[in-house]
N, C-alpha and C positions, 0 to 999 in steps of 0.2 A: 425716316421711312423704315418699316420693318424689313428684315431679311426676306428675300424672295427665293423660291426654289432654284432659279437660275444662278443666284449668288452662291448657293451651296454647291451646285454642280460645277461652277467655275473654280471654286476653292478646291474641291476634290480633284479636279483635273490638274490644276496648277501645282498642288502639293503632292499628288500621287497617293493621298490618303484614301483608305477605303471608307465606306459608310460606317462599318463597324468601328474603325479607329475614331472617327468623328463622334459617333455615339458614345464611345467610352470616355472620350475627353469631356463630353457634355454631361455625362452621368445619366444617360438615357439609353433605351435599347435601340438597336439598329432598325427594326421595322418602323419605328416612329420617323426616322430619317427618310427611309424609303417611301413611306406614305406621304410625307411632306413633299419630297422631290417630285413624286409622280402625281401629285394633286389628288390623291385618293381620299384624303381626309384633311379638313381644315385644321390647322394647328391650334392647340389649346393655349391659353395665356402662359402657362409654364414653359411650353416649348418656345413660344415667341420670345419670352424673357431670356432663356438660356442662349438661344441663337443670337439675339441682339447683343447680349453681353460678350459672347465669344467673338463675334465678328467685329465688334467695336475694339476689343483688345487686340485682335489679329491685325486690324488696320493700324492701330497705334504702333504695334511692333514693326510693321513694314515701314512706317514713317521713320521710326527710330533707326532702323537699319540703313535707310537711305541717307539720313542726316548725320550718321556717325554716332548714334546712341543717345536718344532722349531729346528732350526739349531744351533749348538753350535759354529761353526766357519764360518758362512755365508752359502749361498746356494751352492749346488754342482756346479762344473764347467762343462760347456758344452763340 
């Protein structure tokens, strides 16, 4: 499922990051993040791709942190 505006808001709240910091990490500008969060504009395929990739990596990092660093038997199966 694609990343939703609520996912981005929760991430920002949880991490304390600003929209500008997230935009910088994604290689996009802050207004694109704002428009996505506020539903002002439907995201284009490039934004969907970078958000999905970032949040997939972020989720993997959280799992690794909880389990003591990485997968013990390889990545989970799809």
